[in-house]
N, CA, C and O of each residue as an XYZ file, in Angstrom:
744
protein
N     -89.268     34.636      0.937
C     -88.076     34.030      1.499
C     -88.137     32.508      1.414
O     -87.120     31.857      1.177
N     -89.302     31.951      1.601
C     -89.466     30.496      1.544
C     -89.164     29.949      0.149
O     -88.593     28.867      0.017
N     -89.549     30.697     -0.899
C     -89.321     30.231     -2.271
C     -87.832     30.171     -2.599
O     -87.424     29.359     -3.430
N     -87.004     31.017     -1.962
C     -85.562     30.982     -2.174
C     -84.983     29.679     -1.622
O     -84.114     29.074     -2.251
N     -85.455     29.245     -0.456
C     -84.989     27.986      0.132
C     -85.397     26.796     -0.738
O     -84.607     25.875     -0.943
N     -86.618     26.816     -1.244
C     -87.104     25.729     -2.099
C     -86.309     25.700     -3.408
O     -85.907     24.629     -3.861
N     -86.080     26.859     -4.012
C     -85.314     26.931     -5.264
C     -83.876     26.457     -5.047
O     -83.339     25.714     -5.868
N     -83.257     26.880     -3.955
C     -81.886     26.467     -3.666
C     -81.806     24.955     -3.444
O     -80.871     24.316     -3.927
N     -82.761     24.375     -2.727
C     -82.776     22.932     -2.494
C     -83.001     22.161     -3.790
O     -82.394     21.109     -3.997
N     -83.866     22.673     -4.663
C     -84.126     22.025     -5.950
C     -82.895     22.056     -6.840
O     -82.543     21.045     -7.448
N     -82.240     23.203     -6.921
C     -81.021     23.328     -7.735
C     -79.924     22.425     -7.193
O     -79.240     21.753     -7.966
N     -79.747     22.399     -5.883
C     -78.731     21.541     -5.276
C     -79.024     20.067     -5.564
O     -78.106     19.301     -5.858
N     -80.294     19.664     -5.481
C     -80.662     18.273     -5.765
C     -80.385     17.912     -7.218
O     -79.907     16.814     -7.499
N     -80.678     18.819     -8.143
C     -80.417     18.552     -9.555
C     -78.924     18.477     -9.845
O     -78.475     17.602    -10.585
N     -78.154     19.395     -9.261
C     -76.711     19.397     -9.490
C     -76.041     18.155     -8.919
O     -75.102     17.630     -9.517
N     -76.507     17.685     -7.782
C     -75.910     16.521     -7.145
C     -76.462     15.204     -7.676
O     -75.912     14.142     -7.385
N     -77.529     15.259     -8.441
C     -78.097     14.041     -9.005
C     -78.973     13.279     -8.039
O     -79.280     12.112     -8.284
N     -79.391     13.906     -6.936
C     -80.201     13.218     -5.941
C     -81.573     12.855     -6.503
O     -82.153     11.838     -6.123
N     -82.086     13.674     -7.396
C     -83.405     13.408     -7.966
C     -83.413     12.213     -8.904
O     -84.490     11.730     -9.256
N     -82.275     11.726     -9.313
C     -82.185     10.602    -10.238
C     -82.135      9.305     -9.434
O     -81.056      8.877     -9.024
N     -83.268      8.687     -9.207
C     -83.319      7.495     -8.369
C     -83.021      6.222     -9.142
O     -82.813      5.176     -8.526
N     -82.992      6.271    -10.468
C     -82.737      5.083    -11.276
C     -81.364      5.181    -11.943
O     -81.260      5.462    -13.137
N     -80.345      4.953    -11.177
C     -78.986      5.075    -11.694
C     -78.700      3.981    -12.711
O     -79.162      2.850    -12.559
N     -77.946      4.313    -13.740
C     -77.582      3.383    -14.800
C     -76.129      2.953    -14.661
O     -75.398      2.944    -15.652
N     -75.702      2.605    -13.487
C     -74.321      2.215    -13.263
C     -74.046      0.879    -13.936
O     -74.810     -0.074    -13.784
N     -72.969      0.820    -14.667
C     -72.506     -0.404    -15.325
C     -73.556     -1.009    -16.254
O     -73.786     -2.218    -16.222
N     -74.182     -0.193    -17.066
C     -75.079     -0.667    -18.106
C     -74.436     -0.441    -19.462
O     -73.645      0.487    -19.630
N     -74.765     -1.274    -20.416
C     -74.220     -1.184    -21.766
C     -74.449      0.207    -22.349
O     -75.551      0.751    -22.290
N     -73.368      0.773    -22.920
C     -73.455      2.055    -23.596
C     -73.281      3.282    -22.711
O     -73.151      4.390    -23.232
N     -73.274      3.122    -21.395
C     -73.089      4.269    -20.495
C     -71.616      4.677    -20.546
O     -70.730      3.824    -20.494
N     -71.360      5.966    -20.647
C     -69.985      6.459    -20.657
C     -69.715      7.253    -19.388
O     -70.635      7.633    -18.665
N     -68.441      7.494    -19.135
C     -68.050      8.200    -17.913
C     -66.770      8.980    -18.153
O     -65.971      8.649    -19.029
N     -66.597     10.010    -17.363
C     -65.394     10.829    -17.370
C     -64.815     10.770    -15.965
O     -65.548     10.878    -14.982
N     -63.486     10.597    -15.868
C     -62.885     10.503    -14.539
C     -61.559     11.243    -14.484
O     -60.881     11.429    -15.495
N     -61.215     11.655    -13.284
C     -59.940     12.310    -13.028
C     -59.320     11.627    -11.808
O     -60.009     11.340    -10.829
N     -58.000     11.369    -11.880
C     -57.286     10.649    -10.830
C     -55.993     11.356    -10.458
O     -55.381     12.043    -11.275
N     -55.596     11.171     -9.215
C     -54.292     11.613     -8.734
C     -53.694     10.465     -7.930
O     -54.407      9.768     -7.208
N     -52.395     10.271     -8.056
C     -51.723      9.245     -7.278
C     -50.231      9.485     -7.224
O     -49.731     10.506     -7.694
N     -49.533      8.533     -6.645
C     -48.077      8.612     -6.565
C     -47.475      7.232     -6.795
O     -48.173      6.218     -6.791
N     -46.174      7.221     -6.995
C     -45.422      5.986     -7.135
C     -45.390      5.295     -5.772
O     -45.178      5.954     -4.755
N     -45.594      4.000     -5.737
C     -45.591      3.278     -4.461
C     -44.166      3.018     -3.982
O     -43.866      3.225     -2.806
N     -43.287      2.569     -4.872
C     -41.928      2.217     -4.490
C     -40.980      3.338     -4.893
O     -41.126      3.912     -5.972
N     -40.025      3.652     -4.050
C     -39.096      4.740     -4.337
C     -39.705      6.067     -3.913
O     -40.465      6.138     -2.947
N     -39.364      7.111     -4.645
C     -39.885      8.438     -4.332
C     -41.372      8.519     -4.670
O     -41.841      7.859     -5.597
N     -42.103      9.326     -3.918
C     -43.537      9.510     -4.148
C     -43.740     10.536     -5.261
O     -44.090     11.687     -4.997
N     -43.521     10.117     -6.492
C     -43.645     11.004     -7.645
C     -45.114     11.130     -8.059
O     -45.887     10.183     -7.916
N     -45.489     12.293     -8.566
C     -46.881     12.599     -8.888
C     -47.370     11.893    -10.140
O     -46.617     11.689    -11.093
N     -48.653     11.520    -10.123
C     -49.325     10.879    -11.244
C     -50.697     11.542    -11.406
O     -51.445     11.645    -10.434
N     -51.035     11.992    -12.615
C     -52.340     12.579    -12.914
C     -52.930     11.860    -14.120
O     -52.202     11.430    -15.015
N     -54.258     11.732    -14.136
C     -54.924     11.031    -15.226
C     -56.302     11.649    -15.473
O     -57.024     11.991    -14.537
N     -56.645     11.782    -16.752
C     -57.982     12.179    -17.185
C     -58.433     11.117    -18.178
O     -57.790     10.928    -19.210
N     -59.533     10.418    -17.882
C     -59.958      9.281    -18.700
C     -61.420      9.361    -19.090
O     -62.241      9.995    -18.427
N     -61.709      8.684    -20.203
C     -63.075      8.502    -20.694
C     -63.308      6.999    -20.792
O     -62.473      6.276    -21.335
N     -64.433      6.527    -20.273
C     -64.734      5.102    -20.347
C     -66.126      4.878    -20.912
O     -66.998      5.744    -20.838
N     -66.313      3.688    -21.481
C     -67.607      3.302    -22.054
C     -67.861      1.844    -21.672
O     -67.043      0.963    -21.940
N     -69.011      1.611    -21.042
C     -69.350      0.278    -20.579
C     -69.806     -0.608    -21.730
O     -70.626     -0.211    -22.556
N     -69.257     -1.812    -21.764
C     -69.625     -2.806    -22.765
C     -70.865     -3.560    -22.288
O     -71.787     -3.809    -23.065
N     -70.880     -3.918    -21.016
C     -71.998     -4.606    -20.370
C     -71.867     -4.383    -18.861
O     -71.097     -3.525    -18.429
N     -72.608     -5.142    -18.062
C     -72.588     -4.945    -16.606
C     -71.242     -5.304    -15.974
O     -70.951     -4.864    -14.861
N     -70.421     -6.093    -16.663
C     -69.172     -6.553    -16.061
C     -67.909     -5.983    -16.674
O     -66.825     -6.213    -16.138
N     -67.998     -5.247    -17.779
C     -66.755     -4.802    -18.410
C     -66.919     -3.451    -19.100
O     -68.019     -3.045    -19.476
N     -65.778     -2.768    -19.251
C     -65.757     -1.487    -19.952
C     -64.365     -1.202    -20.486
O     -63.369     -1.744    -20.006
N     -64.319     -0.328    -21.500
C     -63.074      0.163    -22.089
C     -62.777      1.536    -21.526
O     -63.691      2.303    -21.225
N     -61.507      1.846    -21.385
C     -61.112      3.171    -20.888
C     -59.927      3.679    -21.690
O     -58.986      2.929    -21.951
N     -59.963      4.960    -22.087
C     -58.820      5.624    -22.705
C     -58.518      6.868    -21.880
O     -59.420      7.470    -21.298
N     -57.245      7.250    -21.831
C     -56.920      8.388    -20.992
C     -55.639      9.098    -21.389
O     -54.807      8.571    -22.128
N     -55.509     10.305    -20.878
C     -54.296     11.111    -21.006
C     -53.649     11.154    -19.626
O     -54.332     11.361    -18.622
N     -52.325     10.959    -19.576
C     -51.630     10.799    -18.305
C     -50.373     11.654    -18.224
O     -49.755     11.999    -19.231
N     -50.021     11.980    -16.986
C     -48.775     12.685    -16.677
C     -48.188     12.004    -15.447
O     -48.874     11.826    -14.440
N     -46.907     11.621    -15.534
C     -46.269     10.916    -14.431
C     -44.838     11.407    -14.278
O     -44.079     11.428    -15.247
N     -44.467     11.803    -13.060
C     -43.098     12.234    -12.771
C     -42.301     11.056    -12.225
O     -42.826     10.231    -11.478
N     -41.019     10.986    -12.608
C     -40.133      9.935    -12.115
C     -38.827     10.566    -11.664
O     -38.158     11.245    -12.443
N     -38.468     10.346    -10.422
C     -37.212     10.860     -9.892
C     -36.060      9.962    -10.346
O     -36.168      8.736    -10.330
N     -34.968     10.586    -10.745
C     -33.780      9.832    -11.136
C     -32.535     10.595    -10.683
O     -32.581     11.800    -10.434
N     -31.429      9.868    -10.582
C     -30.147     10.453    -10.187
C     -29.248     10.583    -11.411
O     -29.301      9.759    -12.325
N     -28.426     11.621    -11.418
C     -27.431     11.815    -12.473
C     -26.161     12.389    -11.851
O     -26.206     12.983    -10.773
N     -25.043     12.214    -12.524
C     -23.752     12.680    -12.004
C     -23.357     14.000    -12.639
O     -23.603     14.237    -13.821
N     -22.735     14.864    -11.830
C     -22.288     16.177    -12.294
C     -20.826     16.357    -11.890
O     -20.452     16.096    -10.747
N     -20.002     16.806    -12.841
C     -18.622     17.176    -12.561
C     -18.467     18.645    -12.946
O     -18.625     18.998    -14.115
N     -18.157     19.506    -11.967
C     -18.077     20.943    -12.237
C     -16.791     21.321    -12.972
O     -16.834     22.074    -13.945
N     -15.671     20.814    -12.523
C     -14.394     21.086    -13.209
C     -13.671     19.771    -13.426
O     -13.878     18.798    -12.701
N     -12.819     19.765    -14.439
C     -12.098     18.542    -14.770
C     -11.188     18.152    -13.617
O     -10.505     18.995    -13.034
N     -11.188     16.891    -13.302
C     -10.350     16.396    -12.222
C     -11.098     16.283    -10.899
O     -10.630     15.591     -9.995
N     -12.242     16.939    -10.759
C     -13.027     16.827     -9.530
C     -13.785     15.516     -9.509
O     -14.057     14.918    -10.550
N     -14.115     15.091     -8.330
C     -14.930     13.889     -8.175
C     -16.378     14.263     -8.500
O     -16.898     15.240     -7.961
N     -17.020     13.509     -9.359
C     -18.416     13.834     -9.690
C     -19.325     13.624     -8.473
O     -19.083     12.744     -7.647
N     -20.344     14.426     -8.383
C     -21.323     14.229     -7.315
C     -22.687     13.973     -7.953
O     -22.945     14.335     -9.100
N     -23.537     13.340     -7.171
C     -24.836     12.906     -7.672
C     -25.912     13.934     -7.340
O     -25.988     14.440     -6.220
N     -26.730     14.224     -8.328
C     -27.867     15.135     -8.163
C     -29.141     14.365     -8.473
O     -29.102     13.273     -9.039
N     -30.250     14.939     -8.100
C     -31.549     14.318     -8.336
C     -32.385     15.213     -9.233
O     -32.359     16.435     -9.087
N     -33.120     14.623    -10.153
C     -34.012     15.379    -11.042
C     -35.267     14.551    -11.284
O     -35.344     13.386    -10.894
N     -36.249     15.170    -11.932
C     -37.494     14.477    -12.241
C     -37.674     14.380    -13.740
O     -37.609     15.378    -14.458
N     -37.901     13.167    -14.200
C     -38.303     12.948    -15.578
C     -39.817     13.061    -15.646
O     -40.508     12.806    -14.660
N     -40.328     13.439    -16.795
C     -41.773     13.623    -16.953
C     -42.268     12.751    -18.096
O     -41.819     12.884    -19.234
N     -43.199     11.857    -17.779
C     -43.828     11.013    -18.791
C     -45.190     11.602    -19.141
O     -46.007     11.863    -18.258
N     -45.426     11.809    -20.422
C     -46.720     12.265    -20.924
C     -47.153     11.217    -21.934
O     -46.465     10.988    -22.928
N     -48.291     10.580    -21.685
C     -48.678      9.455    -22.533
C     -50.189      9.262    -22.557
O     -50.916      9.808    -21.726
N     -50.642      8.481    -23.519
C     -52.039      8.058    -23.610
C     -52.069      6.558    -23.346
O     -51.113      5.838    -23.631
N     -53.179      6.113    -22.800
C     -53.311      4.688    -22.544
C     -54.718      4.218    -22.871
O     -55.660      5.007    -22.952
N     -54.828      2.939    -23.051
C     -56.109      2.288    -23.272
C     -56.127      1.012    -22.466
O     -55.107      0.332    -22.352
N     -57.291      0.675    -21.897
C     -57.351     -0.537    -21.085
C     -58.749     -1.137    -21.113
O     -59.744     -0.458    -21.366
N     -58.782     -2.430    -20.844
C     -60.020     -3.196    -20.729
C     -60.183     -3.564    -19.259
O     -59.261     -4.112    -18.653
N     -61.343     -3.270    -18.680
C     -61.614     -3.528    -17.263
C     -62.709     -4.585    -17.139
O     -63.714     -4.540    -17.849
N     -62.500     -5.532    -16.230
C     -63.478     -6.586    -16.008
C     -63.804     -6.647    -14.518
O     -62.902     -6.754    -13.687
N     -65.086     -6.580    -14.182
C     -65.537     -6.588    -12.795
C     -65.527     -8.014    -12.258
O     -66.108     -8.918    -12.860
N     -64.866     -8.206    -11.124
C     -64.792     -9.514    -10.477
C     -65.785     -9.653     -9.329
O     -66.324    -10.736     -9.099
N     -66.026     -8.565     -8.610
C     -66.930     -8.613     -7.463
C     -67.737     -7.329     -7.404
O     -67.220     -6.243     -7.667
N     -69.004     -7.464     -7.058
C     -69.873     -6.300     -6.991
C     -71.110     -6.614     -6.171
O     -71.526     -7.769     -6.074
N     -71.697     -5.574     -5.579
C     -73.002     -5.737     -4.960
C     -74.104     -5.309     -5.938
O     -75.277     -5.251     -5.568
N     -73.720     -5.007     -7.199
C     -74.600     -4.579     -8.301
C     -75.397     -3.325     -7.989
O     -76.406     -3.042     -8.635
N     -74.938     -2.575     -6.996
C     -75.625     -1.342     -6.637
C     -74.656     -0.178     -6.504
O     -74.848      0.863     -7.133
N     -73.614     -0.343     -5.688
C     -72.748      0.802     -5.440
C     -71.263      0.479     -5.377
O     -70.447      1.398     -5.455
N     -70.878     -0.778     -5.241
C     -69.467     -1.137     -5.114
C     -69.098     -2.120     -6.227
O     -69.743     -3.152     -6.410
N     -68.025     -1.763     -6.975
C     -67.536     -2.609     -8.060
C     -66.023     -2.714     -7.928
O     -65.333     -1.705     -7.784
N     -65.508     -3.954     -7.978
C     -64.066     -4.178     -7.936
C     -63.671     -5.072     -9.094
O     -64.326     -6.080     -9.362
N     -62.588     -4.700     -9.788
C     -62.179     -5.497    -10.923
C     -60.720     -5.340    -11.278
O     -59.973     -4.610    -10.626
N     -60.327     -6.050    -12.339
C     -58.970     -6.031    -12.855
C     -58.951     -5.376    -14.226
O     -59.972     -5.298    -14.909
N     -57.766     -4.903    -14.619
C     -57.644     -4.281    -15.939
C     -56.328     -4.691    -16.592
O     -55.349     -5.023    -15.923
N     -56.344     -4.655    -17.916
C     -55.151     -4.905    -18.706
C     -55.166     -3.897    -19.846
O     -56.219     -3.609    -20.415
N     -53.999     -3.365    -20.175
C     -53.964     -2.350    -21.221
C     -52.559     -2.065    -21.711
O     -51.617     -2.806    -21.431
N     -52.442     -0.977    -22.446
C     -51.154     -0.552    -23.000
C     -51.091      0.972    -23.009
O     -52.114      1.652    -22.920
N     -49.877      1.492    -23.118
C     -49.694      2.943    -23.150
C     -48.575      3.291    -24.125
O     -47.727      2.458    -24.445
N     -48.591      4.538    -24.590
C     -47.525      5.049    -25.438
C     -47.446      6.560    -25.268
O     -48.460      7.220    -25.041
N     -46.251      7.098    -25.376
C     -46.069      8.532    -25.210
C     -44.611      8.921    -25.284
O     -43.823      8.324    -26.018
N     -44.262      9.949    -24.500
C     -42.906     10.478    -24.512
C     -42.444     10.712    -23.072
O     -43.230     11.077    -22.198
N     -41.145     10.492    -22.854
C     -40.531     10.760    -21.559
C     -39.506     11.871    -21.744
O     -38.651     11.794    -22.626
N     -39.596     12.897    -20.914
C     -38.708     14.056    -21.027
C     -37.791     14.110    -19.815
O     -38.253     14.109    -18.674
N     -36.482     14.157    -20.072
C     -35.492     14.362    -19.016
C     -34.629     15.559    -19.394
O     -34.399     15.825    -20.574
N     -34.150     16.282    -18.374
C     -33.359     17.500    -18.634
C     -31.901     17.364    -18.228
O     -31.073     18.154    -18.681
N     -31.562     16.405    -17.402
C     -30.192     16.319    -16.902
C     -29.646     14.936    -17.142
O     -30.401     13.982    -16.951
N     -28.454     14.740    -17.529
C     -27.447     15.758    -17.787
C     -27.699     16.520    -19.083
O     -27.241     17.655    -19.212
N     -28.405     15.944    -20.037
C     -28.771     16.649    -21.266
C     -30.280     16.536    -21.453
O     -30.904     15.578    -20.998
N     -30.854     17.524    -22.127
C     -32.286     17.454    -22.408
C     -32.532     16.375    -23.453
O     -31.882     16.335    -24.497
N     -33.482     15.507    -23.147
C     -33.721     14.362    -24.015
C     -35.203     13.990    -23.992
O     -35.858     14.058    -22.952
N     -35.712     13.600    -25.147
C     -37.068     13.079    -25.274
C     -36.960     11.628    -25.721
O     -36.285     11.323    -26.705
N     -37.620     10.745    -25.003
C     -37.546      9.315    -25.297
C     -38.961      8.790    -25.541
O     -39.863      9.051    -24.746
N     -39.159      8.055    -26.632
C     -40.420      7.390    -26.914
C     -40.632      6.295    -25.879
O     -39.700      5.550    -25.572
N     -41.836      6.184    -25.337
C     -42.141      5.128    -24.372
C     -43.364      4.351    -24.843
O     -44.273      4.904    -25.460
N     -43.365      3.073    -24.542
C     -44.470      2.190    -24.893
C     -44.390      0.972    -23.989
O     -43.298      0.547    -23.611
N     -45.535      0.412    -23.642
C     -45.511     -0.799    -22.830
C     -46.885     -1.224    -22.368
O     -47.868     -0.517    -22.586
N     -46.954     -2.384    -21.727
C     -48.215     -2.881    -21.178
C     -48.426     -2.408    -19.746
O     -47.501     -1.933    -19.086
N     -49.660     -2.547    -19.283
C     -49.972     -2.233    -17.890
C     -51.079     -3.155    -17.408
O     -51.924     -3.588    -18.191
N     -51.069     -3.448    -16.128
C     -52.138     -4.199    -15.491
C     -52.540     -3.436    -14.240
O     -51.765     -2.626    -13.731
N     -53.737     -3.685    -13.743
C     -54.155     -2.968    -12.557
C     -55.404     -3.538    -11.927
O     -56.020     -4.473    -12.438
N     -55.751     -2.959    -10.823
C     -56.996     -3.265    -10.131
C     -57.627     -1.943     -9.726
O     -56.927     -0.981     -9.413
N     -58.957     -1.902     -9.733
C     -59.648     -0.647     -9.428
C     -60.950     -0.947     -8.696
O     -61.647     -1.913     -9.004
N     -61.261     -0.101     -7.723
C     -62.524     -0.193     -7.013
C     -63.311      1.086     -7.239
O     -62.776      2.189     -7.128
N     -64.593      0.924     -7.559
C     -65.511      2.048     -7.712
C     -66.535      1.971     -6.596
O     -67.146      0.924     -6.381
N     -66.728      3.076     -5.883
C     -67.747      3.159     -4.839
C     -68.643      4.334     -5.193
O     -68.234      5.489     -5.082
N     -69.861      4.041     -5.617
C     -70.784      5.098     -6.018
C     -71.343      5.787     -4.787
O     -71.973      5.163     -3.933
N     -71.096      7.098     -4.713
C     -71.571      7.901     -3.590
C     -72.845      8.649     -3.955
O     -73.594      9.068     -3.072
N     -73.093      8.817     -5.235
C     -74.306      9.409     -5.789
C     -74.679      8.571     -7.007
O     -73.834      7.832     -7.513
N     -75.894      8.660     -7.487
C     -76.273      7.827     -8.639
C     -75.366      7.979     -9.856
O     -75.195      7.024    -10.613
N     -74.786      9.151    -10.058
C     -73.934      9.379    -11.225
C     -72.481      9.648    -10.879
O     -71.713     10.048    -11.754
N     -72.079      9.443     -9.630
C     -70.721      9.800     -9.230
C     -70.129      8.722     -8.327
O     -70.768      8.249     -7.387
N     -68.880      8.346     -8.644
C     -68.198      7.310     -7.867
C     -66.818      7.782     -7.433
O     -66.159      8.551     -8.133
N     -66.397      7.309     -6.269
C     -65.015      7.467     -5.827
C     -64.235      6.275     -6.358
O     -64.749      5.156     -6.388
N     -63.002      6.509     -6.776
C     -62.161      5.460     -7.350
C     -60.903      5.278     -6.514
O     -60.370      6.236     -5.954
N     -60.442      4.057     -6.439
C     -59.156      3.747     -5.822
C     -58.548      2.623     -6.631
O     -59.223      1.641     -6.942
N     -57.276      2.757     -6.975
C     -56.667      1.732     -7.811
C     -55.168      1.637     -7.655
O     -54.516      2.519     -7.096
N     -54.638      0.533     -8.171
C     -53.198      0.298     -8.245
C     -52.910     -0.189     -9.656
O     -53.618     -1.049    -10.179
N     -51.862      0.365    -10.274
C     -51.482     -0.019    -11.626
C     -49.994     -0.334    -11.674
O     -49.185      0.314    -11.011
N     -49.650     -1.332    -12.463
C     -48.259     -1.706    -12.687
C     -47.925     -1.456    -14.149
O     -48.546     -2.030    -15.044
N     -46.931     -0.589    -14.388
C     -46.485     -0.266    -15.751
C     -45.138     -0.910    -16.006
O     -44.260     -0.885    -15.143
N     -44.968     -1.485    -17.183
C     -43.654     -1.953    -17.615
C     -43.282     -1.172    -18.864
O     -43.972     -1.226    -19.882
N     -42.167     -0.439    -18.761
C     -41.728      0.413    -19.855
C     -40.271      0.105    -20.165
O     -39.383      0.664    -19.522
N     -39.998     -0.770    -21.133
C     -38.607     -1.161    -21.401
C     -37.749     -0.038    -21.969
O     -36.526     -0.178    -22.001
N     -38.334      1.066    -22.417
C     -37.564      2.162    -23.009
C     -37.278      3.294    -22.024
O     -36.634      4.276    -22.394
N     -37.736      3.181    -20.794
C     -37.572      4.234    -19.793
C     -36.354      3.962    -18.913
O     -35.833      2.847    -18.892
N     -35.901      4.991    -18.182
C     -34.804      4.795    -17.244
C     -35.278      4.038    -16.003
O     -34.451      3.452    -15.304
N     -36.570      4.028    -15.706
C     -37.182      3.179    -14.685
C     -38.149      2.270    -15.424
O     -39.213      2.723    -15.849
N     -37.809      1.012    -15.585
C     -38.636      0.116    -16.390
C     -39.945     -0.252    -15.712
O     -40.972     -0.366    -16.382
N     -39.933     -0.441    -14.392
C     -41.123     -0.867    -13.670
C     -41.613      0.259    -12.776
O     -40.830      0.857    -12.038
N     -42.900      0.548    -12.841
C     -43.498      1.572    -11.990
C     -44.835      1.070    -11.479
O     -45.692      0.643    -12.253
N     -45.003      1.127    -10.166
C     -46.265      0.761     -9.532
C     -46.860      2.032     -8.951
O     -46.225      2.712     -8.145
N     -48.077      2.350     -9.361
C     -48.718      3.606     -8.998
C     -50.052      3.324     -8.313
O     -50.845      2.513     -8.792
N     -50.292      3.997     -7.193
C     -51.625      3.974     -6.599
C     -52.317      5.265     -7.003
O     -51.651      6.271     -7.246
N     -53.634      5.252     -7.078
C     -54.358      6.475     -7.412
C     -55.741      6.481     -6.775
O     -56.336      5.438     -6.505
N     -56.223      7.685     -6.547
C     -57.610      7.886     -6.110
C     -58.222      8.906     -7.072
O     -57.514      9.722     -7.661
N     -59.511      8.847     -7.218
C     -60.136      9.770     -8.162
C     -61.635      9.809     -8.018
O     -62.214      9.266     -7.077
N     -62.239     10.465     -8.975
C     -63.690     10.601     -8.999
C     -64.163     10.354    -10.426
O     -63.537     10.812    -11.382
N     -65.265      9.631    -10.563
C     -65.835      9.285    -11.862
C     -67.248      9.845    -11.932
O     -68.036      9.690    -10.999
N     -67.562     10.501    -13.055
C     -68.912     11.021    -13.295
C     -69.501     10.317    -14.513
O     -68.922     10.352    -15.599
N     -70.643      9.682    -14.329
C     -71.332      9.028    -15.440
C     -71.970     10.071    -16.328
O     -72.512     11.064    -15.842
N     -71.907      9.850    -17.633
C     -72.417     10.811    -18.615
C     -73.612     10.193    -19.334
O     -73.446      9.578    -20.387
N     -74.784     10.343    -18.791
C     -75.999      9.889    -19.475
C     -77.138     10.804    -19.161
O     -78.251     10.592    -19.642
C-alpha cells in the first residue's frame, strides 16, 4: 500500500513539473503553447478564444503566432412586409483569423512575474449572416499588454489586454481582455 502512495506522488510531481527546479523561463530558444479566453471590453461581452505558439528570442522578448476566434455583436434592420416599419435585430459576426506579434518585457522579477507590451498584425475572415450571409476579408494591426505569472516552473497564468484596428470590419476598433495559461515546451 505504501508503494502506491509513493508512485502516485512521483507521477503527480512529474506531471506538474515540481521535480524541475531549474526552470528555463524567458531563455533564448524556449518555446511555449498557450490558450486564452476573453471578452470585448466595450459594448457587448462577446467571446474571444486564442491558441498560440511562442518562441523566446532572449530574456526580454519573444515572437508569438496564433489562431483566433472572436464574436462581434451587431444590429441589423428587418422589414417583414412591405410598408411596415423596420425593426432592429441583433446578431453575432464571427471573426476567424491568424495573428503574429512581437512581445517585449518591460518589468520583471526575473523569476516568476513578467509584464510587457506587444505589437503585431492579424488577417482572416469575418462571417456575418444577417441581413445576408457574407464573408469579409479582415486585416489590421494590434497592440497589447500582457502579464505572465509562473505558478509552476513550466506553467504560467496569463492576463492581457489587446487593441485591434480592423478598417474592413463593421466594428473597426475592438478592445479585448483575456486570461489564459501558458505551458513551456522544453
